[in-house]
C-alpha positions as CSV (number, residue, x, y, z in Angstrom):
1,M,-4.6,30.7,38.4
2,P,-4.1,27.3,37.6
3,R,-0.5,26.1,37.8
4,R,0.5,24.7,34.3
5,V,1.7,20.7,34.8
6,N,4.3,19.3,32.5
7,L,3.5,15.9,32.0
8,D,6.3,13.4,30.6
9,F,5.1,10.3,29.6
10,G,8.8,8.8,28.9
11,D,8.5,5.7,27.9
12,F,4.7,5.4,27.3
13,E,5.3,8.2,24.4
14,T,8.0,5.9,22.6
15,Y,5.9,3.1,23.0
16,I,3.2,4.4,21.0
17,S,5.1,6.0,18.3
18,N,6.8,2.3,17.7
19,I,3.0,0.9,17.6
20,S,2.3,4.1,15.2
21,S,4.8,3.1,12.9
22,E,4.7,-0.1,12.7
23,C,1.0,0.1,11.9
24,A,1.8,1.9,9.1
25,E,4.6,-0.5,7.7
26,K,2.3,-3.2,7.9
27,A,-0.7,-1.4,6.3
28,A,1.4,-0.3,3.1
29,E,2.6,-3.9,2.9
30,E,-0.9,-5.0,3.2
31,I,-2.3,-2.2,1.2
32,T,0.0,-2.6,-1.6
33,T,-0.3,-7.1,-1.8
34,S,-4.4,-5.9,-1.6
35,L,-3.7,-3.5,-4.8
36,K,-1.4,-6.0,-6.6
37,I,-4.1,-8.6,-6.7
38,K,-7.1,-7.2,-7.1
39,G,-5.8,-4.4,-10.4
40,P,-5.1,-6.3,-13.9
41,Y,-2.8,-8.2,-14.6
42,W,-1.5,-8.9,-17.9
43,T,2.1,-8.6,-18.7
44,G,3.1,-8.2,-15.0
45,E,4.4,-5.0,-15.4
46,F,1.5,-2.7,-13.5
47,E,1.7,-5.2,-10.7
48,G,5.5,-5.3,-10.6
49,A,5.4,-0.9,-11.1
50,W,3.9,-0.4,-7.3
51,E,5.6,1.5,-5.1
52,V,6.0,2.7,-1.2
53,T,7.3,6.3,-0.7
54,L,7.9,7.9,2.7
55,G,5.6,11.2,1.8
56,K,7.1,11.8,-1.9
57,D,4.6,11.6,-4.8
58,I,5.0,8.6,-7.2
59,P,5.4,9.7,-10.6
60,A,3.7,7.8,-13.5
61,S,7.0,8.1,-15.5
62,Q,7.5,3.7,-16.0
63,P,7.0,3.5,-19.9
64,R,5.8,0.0,-21.4
65,Q,8.8,-2.7,-21.9
66,D,6.8,-5.0,-23.6
67,T,7.7,-4.2,-27.1
68,R,4.9,-6.3,-28.8
69,S,1.6,-4.5,-29.4
70,Q,-1.2,-3.7,-27.8
71,K,-3.3,-6.4,-29.8
72,E,-0.4,-9.2,-29.7
73,I,-0.6,-8.8,-25.8
74,I,-4.4,-9.1,-25.6
75,E,-4.0,-12.1,-28.1
76,D,-1.2,-13.6,-26.0
77,G,-3.8,-13.6,-23.3
78,P,-3.1,-12.4,-19.7
79,Q,0.4,-14.1,-18.3
80,T,-0.2,-16.5,-15.1
81,R,-0.3,-13.8,-12.1
82,Q,2.9,-13.9,-9.9
83,L,2.7,-11.5,-6.7
84,T,5.8,-9.9,-5.3
85,R,4.8,-8.6,-2.1
86,L,6.6,-5.3,-0.8
87,K,8.0,-5.6,2.7
88,A,9.3,-2.5,5.1
89,G,12.6,-1.9,5.4
90,V,13.7,-4.0,2.2
91,D,11.3,-2.7,-0.9
92,F,10.3,0.8,0.9
93,P,12.0,2.9,3.7
94,S,10.2,1.2,7.1
95,M,8.8,4.0,9.3
96,P,11.1,6.7,11.4
97,K,9.8,6.1,15.1
98,Q,9.3,9.2,17.0
99,V,8.6,11.1,13.8
100,T,5.2,11.9,12.5
101,S,5.4,10.9,8.8
102,K,3.4,9.5,6.2
103,Y,3.5,6.8,3.3
104,T,2.7,7.3,-0.4
105,I,1.5,4.4,-1.9
106,G,0.9,4.4,-6.1
107,N,1.7,2.9,-9.3
108,R,5.0,4.2,-11.2
109,M,3.6,2.7,-15.1
110,E,2.7,5.9,-17.3
111,Y,-0.7,4.3,-17.8
112,R,-1.4,3.8,-15.0
113,D,-4.5,6.2,-15.2
114,I,-6.4,4.1,-17.6
115,A,-5.3,0.6,-15.5
116,L,-7.0,2.2,-12.4
117,D,-10.0,3.1,-14.7
118,L,-9.9,6.7,-13.5
119,E,-9.5,7.2,-17.5
120,P,-11.5,5.5,-20.2
121,G,-10.1,3.0,-22.3
122,R,-9.3,0.0,-19.8
123,I,-12.1,-2.5,-20.3
124,K,-13.2,-3.0,-24.0
125,A,-16.2,-5.5,-23.4
126,G,-14.1,-8.7,-25.1
127,G,-14.6,-10.5,-21.9
128,N,-10.7,-11.0,-21.3
129,E,-10.4,-8.2,-18.7
130,T,-8.3,-9.3,-15.5
131,A,-9.8,-6.9,-13.1
132,D,-13.2,-5.7,-12.8
133,Q,-14.4,-2.4,-14.3
134,D,-13.8,0.3,-11.4
135,W,-12.2,-1.6,-9.6
136,Y,-9.4,0.9,-7.6
137,E,-12.6,2.8,-6.5
138,T,-14.5,0.3,-5.1
139,Y,-11.3,-0.8,-3.4
140,T,-10.7,2.6,-2.0
141,R,-14.6,3.4,-1.6
142,A,-16.6,0.5,-0.6
143,G,-14.6,-0.8,1.7
144,G,-12.1,-3.1,1.0
145,L,-9.4,-0.2,2.3
146,A,-10.8,0.2,5.4
147,T,-10.7,-3.7,5.9
148,T,-7.2,-3.8,5.1
149,L,-6.1,-1.2,7.5
150,A,-8.0,-3.3,10.4
151,L,-6.7,-6.5,9.5
152,A,-3.1,-4.3,9.6
153,T,-3.5,-2.9,13.0
154,G,-4.9,-5.8,14.6
155,K,-1.2,-8.0,13.1
156,V,0.3,-5.2,14.9
157,S,-1.1,-5.8,18.1
158,K,-0.6,-9.2,18.2
159,D,2.9,-8.9,17.7
160,P,4.4,-10.0,21.1
161,K,6.9,-6.6,21.4
162,I,4.1,-4.6,21.7
163,K,1.4,-6.7,22.7
164,N,3.5,-7.3,25.7
165,Y,4.4,-3.7,27.1
166,K,6.6,-3.5,29.8
167,G,7.6,0.3,30.1
168,N,7.7,2.3,32.8
169,L,4.2,4.4,33.4
170,N,4.9,6.1,36.7
171,R,8.5,8.4,36.3
């Protein structure tokens, strides 16, 4: 009967766990930045309502703060886009090391399904849209999300603390 061998990779397991955490954090930062850039931007409220959490659902519970009517907002036109990037450990929790976890990325605005083109209503054929129709589905399904993930992984792999691993593999 074959003998069972319990392998302990020690430092290497910690190293792999740290890489996973770093990749998840960088990917969450880069994905939210891409969503903010590609999404609609009139008053800045939708852009500012993107959130990253550790595994929890993000409710669509934030009402519109702008007191102007929809007609007034459209007549005034979109404001100049000002991007606010989210940073792991500052704007959302860092990924725990050595624990399997996941990030959830979502928008808190009550009208998010319309802004994401998941429900009809955002495109009015007026020529003043600040995001392409079906921008969200195009990003998530047509390669934009995959490209962002690949770029984030590439950035993490070039990080000196990841690239220059000098652990003890012969324990």
